[in-house]
N, C-alpha and C positions, 0 to 999 in steps of 0.2 A: 952316683951322688944325687943327681937331679931327681931320679925316681924315688929315692928314699925320702926326699923332702917334699914330695908331691902332696901327701896328706896334710902335713903342717902348713904348707902354702895355702891349701884350700881352707883350713881352719882359720888361718890368719886373715885371709881375704874375706871370708864370710863373717868373721868376728868383727872386723872393721866395718863391714857393710851393716851389720846388725846394730852397731853403735851409732852409725849415721842415721838410722831410722828409729832411734830410741824414743823420740817424742811420739812418733806414730804408734809404736808398741804401747806406750803409756795410755794413749787415747783409746785403743781398742781393748786392751786387757784390763783396764781399770774402771769402767763405768759401774760403780757400785749403786746400790738402791737409791741413795739420795740424789745422785746425778741423773738417774733415770727419770726423775720428775720433769726435767726440762727437755727430755728427748721425745721426739715424735715416734721413733722406732729404735730398736737396739741394732748394733752392728750385725750384718748378715754374713753368711759364709764367704761371699765374694770379697768382703773387706779383708778377711784373713788370708784368703788365697792370693789376692793381689799383692798384699804386703809381703808375704813369703816369696812370691815371685820377684818382687822388687829387690829383696835382700839377695836372692840367688843370682839375679842378673848382675847387680853391682858387685857382689862377691866374686863372680866369675871374671869380671873386668879387673878387679884387684889381683886376682890369682894370675891372670895373664901378665899383668904389669910386673909382678914379683918375679915371674920366670924370665921376663925380659931384662930386668935389673940384674938378676943372677948371671945372665949371659953377657952382662955389661953392654947392653944395647942402649945407645945414647938417646934414641927417641923415647924408649920406655922410661928412662930416667927423667927426661924432661916432662913427659906426660904425668909421671908420678908427682913431680913438684907441683904442677898445676892442680892436679886432683887433690893433693894435700891441702893446698890453700882453699879449695872449694869445700873440703871436709870441715876445715876450721870454721869457715863462715856458717855452714849449715848447723854445726854443733853449738856454736855460740848462740845462734838464733833459737835453736831448739831448747837450749838450757834456760833461756829467759822465759820461755813458755812453760816449761815443766815445773820450775820451782815456784811459779806464781800460783799453781793450783795442784798441789801434790796429791790431794785426796787422802783417804784413810786406809786403803788396802795395803797388804803386805808388799805387793809388787811396787806400788807407787812410793811407799816409804823407802824401799831399796833405791828406786829411781832418784828420789829426792836427796838421799844421803850419799850415794855412791856413784851411780852410773854416769850422770852428767859430768861430774868432775873427772872421772876416769876418761870419758869420751873426749872431752876438751883437752885433757892432758896428753892423751895419745895423739890427737891431731897435731898439737903443738910440737910434740917430740918428733912426729913423723916429718913435718915440714922442716924443722930445724935440722934433722938428720940428713934429709935429702939435699937441702940447699948447701949445708956446710960440711957434712961429714961423709957423704956417700954411703955405700953399702955397709961399711963397718959400723958406722954410727946407727944404722937402721936396725942392727941386730937386737939391741935391748927392747926396741918398740915391737919388733917381730915377736920376741918371746912373750911380751906382755899381752899381745893380741891372742896368741895361742893359749896363754894362761886363762884369759877370760872367755875363751871360746865355749865353755859349758853353758854360758848364758844363752847360746843359740838353742840348746835343747829345751831350755825353759820357755823361751818365746815361741818356738815352733811347736813344742809339746802343748802349751796352753792353747795355741791356735787350733791344733788338731782336736783337742778336747772340746773347745767351744763349737767347732764345726759339727762334731759328732753329737753333741748334746744341744744343738741349736733349737731355740724356740723363742719367739718374740714374747718376752715375759711382761711387756707393758700391757696394762689394761687398756682396751680400746676405748675410743671416745664413746660417750653415751652409754645406754640409750637415753635420749632426752625426754624431758617432760612433754606432756601432751600439748597440742595447740588448743587454745581456748577459743570460744566463739568470738567471731569478729565483732568489734564495737560498732555502734551506729555512727553514721556520718556526723562529724562535728565533735566527736569524743577526743579527749586529750591524747597526745602522742608525743613521745620524747626520744630523740636521738642524741646520745651522749658520745662526743668525739674526743678521744684522748690522743694527742700527738706526743709520742714518746720523746722526752728530753726537750720540749719546747720551752724556749726562754722568753720571759716577758720583756726584759730590758732590751735585748737585741732586736726584738720584734717591734717595740714601740719607741721608747724615749732615746735609746742609744742605737738605733738602727743604722747599719753601715750605709753610706751614700750609694754604694754600687748596686743595691737591690731596691726594688719597689714591690710592695705587697698590696696591690689594689683590692683584692678580694677581702683580705683581713681588715683593711681600712674601711671598706664598705660596711662590714659587719659592725665595726666599732661605732660608726656614725649612725647606724640605723637602730641598734638595739641596746642592750644592757652591757656595760663594760665596767669591770671591777679591777682596780689597780693594786690592791694590797691583800691579795689572796695568798695566805701562807701555805707553803707546800706541806704535804702530809709526811713526806719522807724524801730522802735523796736517792733512793734506789727503787726500781720498778717492783721487785719481788716483795718489798715491804709496802710500797705505796698502793698497789692495786688491791690487795686484800683490805687495806685500811679504807680506801675510798669506797669500795663496794659494800663494806659493812658499817662504816662510820666509826670504827674502833681504831684509836691511835695505837699503832702496832710498834712494839719495841724490838721484838726478836721473832725470827721465823726459823723453821727447819722442815724440810720435806719428810713425809712418812710414806715412802713408797712413791710410785708414779702417779697416784691419783689422790693424794692428800697433802695439804700443807698445814702444819701446826703453827699457830700464831699466839704470841704472848702480848697482851695489852700492857701499856705503860702503867706502872704501879701495881702490876699483878705478878704473881709467881707461877701462875698456872697456864699451861699451854692448852689451846682450844683448837679443834679442827675447823678450818675455814669452811668446809662443806656444811657444817652444822650451824653456822651463824645466820642471823636474819639479814641476808643480803638485800640490796636494792631490788634484785631480780625476784627474790622470793616475795617481797612485799608487793611488787608490781603485779605478780601473778595472783596474789590474794585480792587485789583490786580488780581482777578480771582481764589483765592484759597479757598477751603472748609476748615472750621475751626472746632476745637473740644476742649473740656475741659474735663479732668477727675480730680476730686478734692475732697477735704474734707473741712469741717468747714465753707465755704462760699457758698451761694446759687447762684453761677454763672448761673445755668440753669434757674433761675427765673429773675435775674437782667439783664443778658446779652444775653437773648434768641434771640434777633434780630440780634446779631452778630455771632452766633454760628450755625454751621450745625448739630453738635452733642454735647451732654453734659450729663455727669453723675456726681453726687456728693453725698457725705455722710456727715451727720452732725457730729460735734465733740461729744465726749463722756462725759457725766456728770452723776450724780447720778440718775436724773430723768429718762433718757432714757436708762439706763443700767440694769433695774430690770427685763427685759424680756417682752414677748408679751402675754403670757397666764396668766389666773387668778392664776393657781397654782404656776407658777414661781414668779409672783408678790407677792403673799402671803408669800413666803419663802424669797425672796431676799430683799424685802423692810425692814423688821426688821434687816436683816444682814447689810444693807447699813448704819444703824445707828451707826455702830461700825467701819466704814472705811470711807476714803475719796476717791477722784478720784485716788490718787496715791498709797496709802498704805492701807493694810488690814491684820488683824491677821489670816484671813482664807486662805492665799495664795494671788494670784493676785486679786486685787479688781475687782468688777463687771465692773467698767469703764475701767479698763485695759483689761479685757477680750473682751469687746466690741471694744476697740481700736485695738486689734489684728484683729478682724473681719473686721473693717473698712479698716485697712491697707491691708489685703488680697484682699478685693474688689477693692480698688483703684489701687493696683499694678497689679492685674489680668486684669482689664479693660485697664489700661495704656499700657500693653504689646500688647493687641489687637489693640489699636489705633496706637501705634508706628509702627507696622508692616503692617499697611494698607496704601498703596501708594496713595489711593484716598484722604487721609487727607493731605492737603498741609501745614497747620500750626496748631500745637496743644500745649496746656499747660497741663502739667502733674504735679499737685500740690500734693506732697506726704505727708502723715501724720507723717513721721519720718524724723529726730530723735526727734521730739517733744514728750514730755512726755504725758501719762505715759509710762514708759519703761518696756519692756517685753522680749527683745531678749537677749540671752546669747552668748557672743563671744566664751565662752569656749565650750559649747555644740553645738552651731550652731542651736539652737532651740528656740522657744518662751516660755522658761521656767524659765526666771529670776524671782526670788522671788515667785515661785509658790508653795513652801512648806509651809503649815500652821504653824503659830507661828514663826518658824525659818526664814521663807521667808521675814518677815517684816524687818529684818536686811539687806536684799539685796535691799529693795525698797527705794533706796537712789539716790542721784545725780550721783553716780558712774555708774548707769545704762545708763547715757548719752554716756559714752565711748563705751559701748556695742552697743548702738543704732547707733553709727558711723560705726561699723562693719556691721550692717544691711544695712545702706546706700550703703556701698561698694558692698554688696551682690546684692542689687537691681540694681545697675549700671551694674554688670556683667550679670544679667538676661536680662536686657534691650539690652545689646550688643549682647548676644547670640541669643535672639529672633529675633532681626532685621537682624543679619547675616544669620540666617536660612531662613528668608523671602526675602533675597537679597536686602534689603533696607538700610543697615548700611552705605555702601560706597556712597550712593547717597543722604544721609540725613545729614543736619546740625543739631547738637545737642548742646544746651546750658544748662549747669548745674550750678545752683546757688541756692540762698536761699532768702526767704522773709526777714529774719533777723537772726542775729547770736544767739548763746547760751546765754540766759538771766540769767541763774543761775550759772554763772561761779564763782562768789564770794563764793557761798555755796559749790562748788565742791573743789576748791583748793585755794581760796583767791585771784584769779586774777580778774582784771577788765573785764567788758563786752567789747567785740571787737566792733570797729566802722565799721568793714568791713564784707563782705560776700564772700564766695568762688565764683570763676568765671572761668569755664572751657568751652572752645568752641571747638568742633570737626566739622570742615567744611566738606562738601561733597568732595569727590575726594581724591587725594594723600595727606598724612599728613606731616606737617612740624612743629617741636616743636618751639614755640615762647613764650617767657616770657616777660610780660609787667608789669612794676612796677610804672608807673606814676598814681597818684590818679584820679579817675573819679567816677561819681555817677552811681549807679545801675539803675537809671531812664533812662539811655541811652539805656537800653536793648530793649525797644520798637523800637527805630530807627535803632538799629543794626539788629534786626530781619527783618525789612522792607527793609533794604539795601541788605540783603541776598536774600530776595524774589524778589527784583527788579533785581538782578544779579549784583549789584554794588560791592559786596564782594564775592569772590569765592575762595580766598586762605588765609590761616592763616597769612601769612606774610604781607597781605594787611591791616589787622585789626589795627596794631599800628598807621599807618598813618591816618586811618579813625578816630580813637579815638583822636589823636592829633588835628584833625580838629574840632571835635565836643564836646570834654569834657568840653570846656568852656561854653557850653550851660547851665550847672548846676554848681553853685558854691559849692565847697567842701573845708572843712577846713583840 
């Protein structure tokens, strides 16, 4: 009897294991062309091999437990109860992730409409059967698992096909535009620093008492500070094309890995971002070499013709945070089932750990570019204070929420306050690096954000701000200037070009320039 049921036991065990890893299958088998825009690279064969091995290993574990239960082994029955509870937790966590971004592929439509519900229902039935009904109540669940086992051939077959036909279909970065001849000493130079999700209210007027921001306060006291700069959008993927082009953007959609289509407000026509008159293209027309150091957006593919140099790192998600080696993927992928991008019972989530690496890379390369006088105009798009949060203002280290179990209680929106302290730290590093290179006093720096803090309601019940921070340190002697008339952040492009042309050389000249141009964009 036991031999006759051996194959169904394997099918049931592997089928259950396959459902447990359903979210991971969706991530690997569903990156369609539009999602490729945000990817640095496509899944490699190791991703598929490691996931199949994870399914086989867990399936073997379930198979052994089923054999033990059939032999009425008490230890196996107890282990199955515990594993059933673990399955339920992982599937509920995966379900929330899956339905939030189902995509448009046939596989993901199936995932959205059927598989998560089946998976969670099977887990609930399994736990209930084992706790209250024993082996007799388990039989309907067992039959259901065997019934959906053909899904194994779909996931494994797709993986084998993708391995056999593997090719990184993403267009590589570049080639970049040529470097232009260096400008003579004393020529204008602009470094534009965007801190992702930087909030003006929590930085200035409503700053929590537990943090101090001396570097930001120093900038505010020494140079130009505007308090009513209206955000261009509430989302990075809309805001950065808008800020770099000066076009108020209402809708976007990727067209492959190397193009973003944008639709301006009041228009029905989509336009390629790469073909617009960006601030970088205009700066090059004035004879300045341009550069971008960034995260999350593939500037180096989309705007390659406008940039002399470019470096970017993709944003962190669960798919790209499991590691690069087979061993790391085998261990980290099962772990990822019990965490999300922001929170983990194991300490900092895998995505948080990768976000630290991305931040270190972006900041390090930004410091190199900022101190290089050959770069006439650069955008430094920083990954902080955007979540996930990892910096502790108390310790001054990247150890917020790093303690297993207990750390999950620190992985909250309170981390944003600590992230503001990290912003201040980066501003200080930028100043000191440029001073040591002798370029701080000869460079204009603009510090702002793509959008304000979007989770303010969850932090303290306050509404999301309409504004972004705006600090300008012009080259040469500093004069403190405060400007409180409203204007759109979309004016930044023209402000940068005015500095590069030599039209703006003193902080006290900026208010008159803004008074003349702020009517170009209507603000409420």
